[in-house]
C-alpha positions as CSV (number, residue, x, y, z in Angstrom):
1,P,0.0,0.0,0.0
2,I,1.0,3.6,-0.5
3,L,0.4,4.6,3.0
4,G,2.0,2.6,5.8
5,A,0.3,1.3,8.8
6,R,1.7,4.0,10.9
7,S,0.2,6.8,8.8
8,R,-3.3,5.3,8.8
9,P,-4.4,6.8,12.1
10,A,-3.3,10.2,11.0
11,V,-5.2,9.9,7.7
12,S,-8.3,8.7,9.6
13,A,-8.1,11.7,11.8
14,V,-7.9,14.0,8.9
15,V,-10.8,12.3,7.2
16,L,-12.8,12.4,10.4
17,G,-12.0,16.2,10.8
18,I,-13.2,16.9,7.3
19,L,-16.5,15.0,7.9
20,V,-17.1,16.8,11.1
21,A,-16.4,20.1,9.5
22,G,-18.7,19.3,6.6
23,G,-21.5,18.2,8.9
24,W,-21.1,21.4,11.0
25,A,-21.2,23.6,7.7
26,S,-24.2,21.8,6.4
27,S,-26.1,22.2,9.7
28,A,-25.2,26.0,9.9
29,L,-26.3,26.5,6.3
30,F,-29.4,24.1,6.0
31,G,-30.2,23.0,9.5
32,G,-33.0,25.8,9.9
33,T,-34.7,24.7,6.6
34,L,-34.5,21.1,7.6
35,A,-35.9,21.6,11.0
36,E,-38.8,23.7,9.6
37,R,-39.4,21.0,7.1
38,L,-39.5,18.1,9.6
39,A,-41.6,20.2,11.9
40,G,-44.1,21.0,9.1
41,I,-44.4,17.3,8.2
42,G,-45.1,16.6,11.9
43,D,-47.8,19.3,12.1
44,E,-49.4,18.1,9.0
45,V,-49.7,14.4,10.2
46,A,-50.7,15.5,13.7
47,G,-53.2,18.0,12.6
48,G,-55.0,15.9,10.1
49,G,-54.3,18.1,7.0
50,G,-51.9,17.9,4.2
51,R,-50.1,14.5,4.3
52,A,-52.5,13.1,6.8
53,A,-55.4,13.8,4.5
54,I,-53.6,12.2,1.6
55,Y,-52.6,9.2,3.6
56,A,-56.4,8.8,4.7
57,L,-57.4,8.9,1.1
58,A,-54.7,6.5,0.1
59,L,-55.9,4.1,2.9
60,R,-59.4,4.3,1.6
61,L,-58.3,3.5,-1.9
62,I,-56.3,0.5,-0.6
63,G,-59.5,-0.7,1.2
64,E,-61.4,-0.7,-2.1
65,R,-58.9,-2.6,-4.1
66,P,-56.4,-4.2,-1.7
67,W,-55.2,-7.1,-3.9
68,L,-54.7,-5.9,-7.4
69,G,-54.6,-2.0,-6.8
70,Y,-55.5,0.4,-9.6
71,G,-52.4,-0.1,-12.0
72,Y,-48.9,1.1,-11.8
73,G,-48.6,4.8,-12.2
74,T,-52.2,5.6,-11.9
75,F,-52.2,7.4,-8.5
76,E,-52.6,11.0,-9.9
77,R,-55.7,9.9,-12.0
78,I,-57.2,8.0,-9.1
79,F,-56.6,10.9,-6.8
80,T,-58.3,13.2,-9.2
81,M,-61.5,11.1,-9.2
82,A,-61.5,10.4,-5.5
83,R,-60.4,13.6,-3.9
84,E,-62.5,15.8,-1.7
85,P,-63.2,19.7,-2.1
86,E,-60.4,20.5,0.4
87,F,-57.8,19.5,-2.1
88,H,-57.4,22.5,-4.3
89,V,-54.5,21.0,-6.1
90,V,-53.8,17.7,-7.7
91,Y,-51.2,15.4,-6.1
92,D,-49.2,13.3,-8.5
93,H,-47.7,11.3,-5.7
94,A,-49.1,9.9,-2.4
95,E,-46.3,11.7,-0.3
96,S,-45.4,8.1,0.8
97,S,-43.8,5.8,-1.7
98,W,-45.0,2.7,0.2
99,L,-48.6,3.7,0.4
100,E,-48.5,4.7,-3.3
101,L,-47.1,1.2,-4.2
102,V,-49.9,-0.5,-2.5
103,V,-52.5,1.8,-4.1
104,D,-51.0,1.1,-7.5
105,L,-50.0,-2.7,-7.4
106,G,-51.9,-4.0,-4.4
107,L,-50.7,-5.6,-1.1
108,P,-49.1,-8.8,-2.6
109,I,-46.8,-7.0,-5.1
110,A,-46.0,-4.1,-2.6
111,A,-45.0,-6.9,-0.1
112,L,-42.6,-8.3,-2.6
113,F,-40.9,-4.9,-3.0
114,A,-40.6,-4.6,0.8
115,L,-39.2,-8.1,0.9
116,A,-36.6,-7.2,-1.7
117,M,-35.6,-4.1,0.4
118,L,-35.3,-6.2,3.5
119,L,-33.2,-9.0,1.7
120,L,-30.9,-6.2,0.4
121,A,-30.4,-4.8,3.9
122,A,-29.8,-8.3,5.4
123,M,-27.2,-9.0,2.7
124,L,-25.3,-5.8,3.3
125,L,-25.3,-6.4,7.1
126,R,-24.1,-9.9,6.6
127,G,-21.3,-8.7,4.3
128,A,-20.3,-6.0,6.7
129,L,-20.0,-8.5,9.6
130,R,-18.0,-11.0,7.5
131,R,-15.5,-8.8,5.8
132,R,-12.2,-7.7,7.3
133,R,-11.3,-5.0,4.7
134,D,-13.4,-2.4,3.2
135,R,-16.2,-3.1,5.7
136,V,-17.2,0.6,5.4
137,L,-18.7,0.1,1.9
138,P,-21.5,-2.4,2.8
139,L,-22.0,-0.5,6.0
140,T,-22.5,2.7,4.1
141,A,-24.9,1.0,1.6
142,L,-26.8,-0.4,4.5
143,A,-27.2,3.1,6.1
144,V,-28.4,4.5,2.8
145,A,-30.9,1.7,2.3
146,V,-32.4,2.1,5.8
147,A,-32.6,5.9,5.4
148,A,-34.2,5.5,2.0
149,G,-36.7,2.9,3.2
150,V,-37.7,5.0,6.3
151,H,-37.8,8.3,4.3
152,A,-40.0,6.7,1.7
153,M,-42.8,6.3,4.3
154,V,-43.3,10.0,4.5
155,D,-42.2,11.1,1.0
156,F,-41.6,10.0,-2.5
157,S,-37.8,10.6,-2.7
158,L,-37.0,7.2,-4.4
159,Q,-39.4,8.1,-7.2
160,I,-37.1,11.1,-8.2
161,P,-34.8,9.8,-10.9
162,A,-31.6,11.5,-9.4
163,V,-32.3,10.0,-5.9
164,A,-33.1,6.6,-7.4
165,V,-29.9,6.4,-9.5
166,T,-27.7,7.6,-6.6
167,F,-29.4,5.0,-4.3
168,A,-28.8,2.3,-6.9
169,A,-25.2,3.2,-7.4
170,I,-24.4,3.2,-3.6
171,A,-26.3,-0.1,-3.0
172,A,-24.6,-1.7,-5.9
173,T,-21.2,-0.7,-4.6
174,G,-21.9,-2.1,-1.2
175,A,-23.4,-5.4,-2.6
176,A,-20.2,-5.9,-4.7
177,H,-18.2,-6.0,-1.5
178,V,-20.5,-8.3,0.4
179,V,-18.5,-11.5,-0.3
180,P,-15.0,-11.5,1.4
181,L,-12.0,-11.7,-0.9
182,R,-11.0,-15.1,0.5
183,H,-14.2,-16.5,-0.7
184,M,-13.8,-15.1,-4.2
185,P,-12.9,-17.6,-7.1
186,P,-9.4,-17.3,-8.3
187,A,-8.8,-14.8,-11.2
188,G,-9.2,-16.5,-14.6
189,S,-11.3,-19.4,-13.2
190,V,-14.7,-17.7,-14.3
191,A,-15.4,-17.5,-18.0
192,I,-15.6,-14.1,-19.6
193,W,-18.6,-14.9,-21.5
194,S,-20.6,-17.0,-19.1
195,T,-24.3,-17.8,-19.6
196,A,-25.4,-15.2,-17.2
197,R,-23.3,-12.4,-18.7
198,I,-24.5,-13.3,-22.2
199,A,-28.1,-13.1,-21.0
200,A,-27.5,-9.9,-19.3
201,V,-26.0,-8.4,-22.6
202,L,-29.0,-9.6,-24.6
203,L,-31.5,-8.2,-22.1
204,G,-29.8,-4.9,-22.1
205,A,-29.7,-4.8,-26.0
206,L,-33.5,-5.7,-26.0
207,L,-34.3,-2.9,-23.5
208,L,-32.3,-0.5,-25.6
209,V,-34.1,-1.4,-28.8
210,L,-37.5,-1.2,-27.1
211,A,-36.5,2.4,-25.8
212,V,-35.6,3.7,-29.2
213,P,-39.2,4.3,-30.4
214,Y,-40.1,6.1,-27.2
215,A,-36.9,8.3,-27.5
216,R,-37.8,9.2,-31.1
217,A,-41.4,10.1,-30.1
218,T,-40.1,12.1,-27.2
219,W,-37.7,14.1,-29.5
220,H,-40.6,15.0,-31.9
221,L,-42.8,16.2,-29.0
222,A,-39.9,18.3,-27.6
223,V,-39.4,20.0,-31.1
224,G,-43.0,21.3,-31.0
225,N,-43.5,21.8,-27.3
226,S,-43.0,25.6,-27.4
227,A,-45.6,25.9,-30.1
228,F,-48.1,23.5,-28.3
229,R,-47.8,25.5,-25.1
230,L,-49.0,28.6,-26.9
231,V,-51.8,26.7,-28.5
232,A,-52.9,25.1,-25.1
233,A,-52.9,28.6,-23.6
234,D,-55.3,29.8,-26.4
235,E,-52.7,32.5,-27.3
236,P,-53.2,34.2,-30.7
237,V,-50.5,32.6,-32.9
238,L,-49.6,32.4,-36.6
239,P,-50.8,29.4,-38.6
240,A,-47.2,28.2,-38.8
241,V,-47.1,27.8,-35.1
242,V,-50.3,25.7,-35.1
243,E,-48.8,23.6,-37.9
244,R,-45.6,23.1,-36.0
245,A,-47.6,21.9,-33.0
246,R,-49.7,19.6,-35.0
247,G,-46.9,18.2,-37.0
248,S,-44.8,17.3,-33.9
249,R,-47.8,15.4,-32.4
250,E,-48.5,13.7,-35.6
251,A,-44.9,12.5,-36.0
252,A,-44.8,11.2,-32.5
253,L,-47.9,9.3,-32.9
254,A,-46.7,7.6,-35.9
255,I,-43.8,6.2,-33.9
256,H,-45.2,5.7,-30.4
257,P,-48.9,6.5,-29.9
258,T,-50.0,7.4,-26.4
259,G,-53.3,8.7,-24.9
260,R,-51.6,12.0,-23.9
261,T,-50.3,12.7,-27.4
262,W,-53.8,11.9,-28.9
263,K,-55.4,14.4,-26.5
264,E,-52.8,17.1,-27.3
265,L,-53.4,16.6,-31.1
266,G,-57.1,16.9,-30.4
267,M,-56.5,20.3,-28.5
268,V,-54.5,21.5,-31.5
269,E,-57.4,20.6,-33.9
270,L,-59.9,22.3,-31.6
271,Y,-57.8,25.5,-31.6
272,R,-57.8,25.4,-35.5
273,A,-61.6,24.9,-35.6
274,R,-61.9,28.3,-33.7
275,D,-60.1,30.2,-36.5
276,P,-62.6,32.7,-37.8
277,G,-61.0,32.5,-41.2
278,L,-62.0,29.0,-41.8
279,S,-65.0,28.1,-44.0
280,W,-67.8,26.0,-42.6
281,E,-66.5,22.8,-44.3
282,Q,-63.0,23.4,-43.0
283,R,-64.3,24.0,-39.5
284,Q,-66.4,20.9,-39.4
285,E,-63.4,18.8,-40.7
286,A,-61.2,20.3,-37.9
287,L,-64.0,19.5,-35.3
288,Q,-64.4,16.0,-36.7
289,R,-60.6,15.4,-36.4
290,A,-60.5,16.9,-32.9
291,R,-63.3,14.6,-31.8
292,A,-61.6,11.5,-33.2
293,H,-58.3,12.4,-31.6
294,L,-59.8,13.2,-28.2
295,R,-61.8,10.0,-28.1
296,S,-58.7,8.0,-29.1
297,G,-56.7,9.5,-26.2
298,L,-59.7,8.9,-23.7
299,A,-60.0,5.4,-24.9
300,R,-56.4,4.9,-23.6
301,D,-56.6,7.2,-20.5
302,P,-60.3,7.9,-19.6
303,A,-59.6,9.5,-16.2
304,D,-59.0,13.0,-17.6
305,P,-61.7,15.5,-16.8
306,A,-60.1,18.3,-18.9
307,A,-60.1,16.0,-21.9
308,W,-63.8,15.1,-21.4
309,Y,-64.5,18.9,-21.1
310,R,-62.8,19.6,-24.4
311,L,-64.7,16.8,-26.0
312,A,-68.0,18.4,-24.7
313,L,-66.8,21.7,-26.2
314,V,-66.2,20.0,-29.6
315,E,-69.6,18.3,-29.5
316,T,-71.2,21.6,-28.6
317,M,-69.6,23.3,-31.6
318,R,-70.8,20.4,-33.9
319,G,-74.4,20.8,-32.5
320,R,-74.5,17.4,-30.8
321,I,-76.1,18.6,-27.6
322,E,-76.8,15.1,-26.2
323,D,-73.2,13.9,-26.8
324,A,-71.9,17.1,-25.2
325,A,-74.0,16.5,-22.0
326,D,-72.7,13.0,-21.8
327,A,-69.1,14.2,-22.1
328,L,-69.8,16.8,-19.3
329,A,-71.2,14.2,-17.1
330,L,-68.0,12.0,-17.5
331,S,-65.9,15.1,-16.9
332,W,-67.5,15.6,-13.5
333,R,-67.4,11.8,-12.8
334,T,-63.6,11.6,-13.4
335,G,-62.8,15.0,-11.7
336,P,-65.5,16.2,-9.3
337,W,-63.4,19.0,-7.9
338,E,-61.4,21.0,-10.4
339,P,-61.0,24.6,-9.3
340,E,-59.4,25.8,-12.5
341,L,-61.7,24.0,-14.8
342,A,-64.9,24.7,-12.7
343,P,-65.9,28.1,-14.3
344,A,-65.6,26.9,-17.9
345,R,-67.2,23.7,-17.3
346,L,-70.2,25.2,-15.4
347,R,-70.7,27.8,-18.1
348,L,-70.9,25.1,-20.8
349,A,-73.2,23.0,-18.6
350,L,-75.6,25.9,-18.3
351,L,-76.0,25.9,-22.0
352,H,-77.1,22.2,-21.9
353,W,-78.8,22.3,-18.5
354,P,-82.0,20.6,-19.8
355,H,-80.2,17.7,-21.1
356,L,-77.9,17.0,-18.1
357,T,-78.7,14.2,-15.7
358,E,-79.6,15.1,-12.1
359,E,-76.3,13.7,-10.9
360,A,-74.5,16.0,-13.4
361,R,-76.4,19.0,-12.1
362,R,-75.7,18.1,-8.5
363,R,-72.0,17.7,-9.2
364,A,-71.9,21.1,-11.0
365,G,-73.7,22.8,-8.1
366,R,-71.4,21.3,-5.5
367,E,-68.2,22.1,-7.3
368,F,-69.1,25.7,-8.2
369,C,-70.8,26.6,-4.9
370,A,-67.7,25.4,-2.9
371,D,-66.3,29.0,-3.6
372,P,-68.9,31.7,-2.3
373,E,-67.1,34.4,-4.1
374,R,-68.6,33.1,-7.3
375,A,-72.2,33.7,-6.5
376,E,-72.5,36.9,-8.4
377,Q,-70.7,35.4,-11.4
378,L,-73.0,32.5,-11.3
379,R,-76.2,34.8,-11.3
380,T,-74.8,36.5,-14.5
381,W,-74.2,33.2,-16.3
382,I,-77.6,31.8,-15.3
383,A,-79.3,34.9,-16.8
384,E,-77.1,34.7,-20.0
385,A,-78.2,31.1,-20.4
386,G,-81.9,32.0,-20.0
387,L,-82.3,29.8,-16.9
388,A,-83.1,32.4,-14.4
389,A,-86.8,31.3,-14.2
390,D,-86.1,27.6,-14.6
391,P,-87.0,25.8,-11.3
392,A,-84.6,23.0,-12.2
393,V,-81.6,25.3,-11.7
394,A,-82.7,26.0,-8.2
395,L,-82.4,22.4,-7.3
396,S,-78.6,22.7,-7.0
397,V,-76.6,25.4,-8.8
398,I,-78.5,28.5,-7.9
399,E,-78.6,27.6,-4.2
400,C,-75.2,29.3,-3.5
401,A,-76.3,32.4,-5.5
402,T,-79.5,32.9,-3.5
403,Q,-78.2,32.3,0.0
């Protein structure tokens, strides 16, 4: 070794001093923020708000489908459908990776994930106890695994790519040093191209090939994202910008069709249909394409209240009142509480009020009346829709305007 045995204590003292100094500096710079963050989490859980409310909703969802779950990666959509009025924002994660895993995949599969984490921790602990040299590597990996597993109970850090990759690298480094050197096979005794290595290379090549279409589609979407954002915000843009947004979505769909891309293409066609320079035939063609694209996207991902609202808007422009009322009803069913969508959705509902079901009317009233400041705006819209004297309106929607 480069450093002799006598110099190792001095080196250890230097390293320990650096670690202590680094820890002190981190505490001085970020300790207050960390303490406030931890206190905030404690207050949320103890007070029944924030995380506690999300955990309660997650437990209710688990109780409804404990064995199979709702499908991997569907928490945001399920949360949108099941949330209560106090949630004014949509949570894309359950603020607990373990709870979200059970909601998505069910108890049996989540138990397998937990068992895998426990086996990893046991393997690292066993390696740290058996090794004589480099014992710090499996010990460090064990500490990181325990910290990650415990932290995942109150946050979704392992679902952040940077954290997940760092954790995987540290865990792999520790796992590689589990077996003591004296138990390793002699150099040259293991074939370079063993069956396991060949299988790993072939599996990696297969995964790479499968990822190519997704990467190409993502590239096409990225090229037109700036144009699409302008179209989605209903900003006045040149026809070339609309064509760029539409072309990028069409190119991505030709390679890797997804529900989201179909819906985005439907939004672009709906924007084109609003162009006052189009003839009646051109507008009807654009509306027909928008309807087809939105329905294709909703067939793949139906839990999208905004997409159902846009489909209702398309059907309204086409003069299909019954279809528009049905789409509005599905919009409320998939997203009962959408503060940003509520005004536009209710205003469209008032135009089709006689055709809405009683359930849809009740959902409209509950959503809009949740904000008492909208009462005056609601009176204006009811008058504009010619429903001020309609007794059916008083059943739900007008209640918050007349109190």
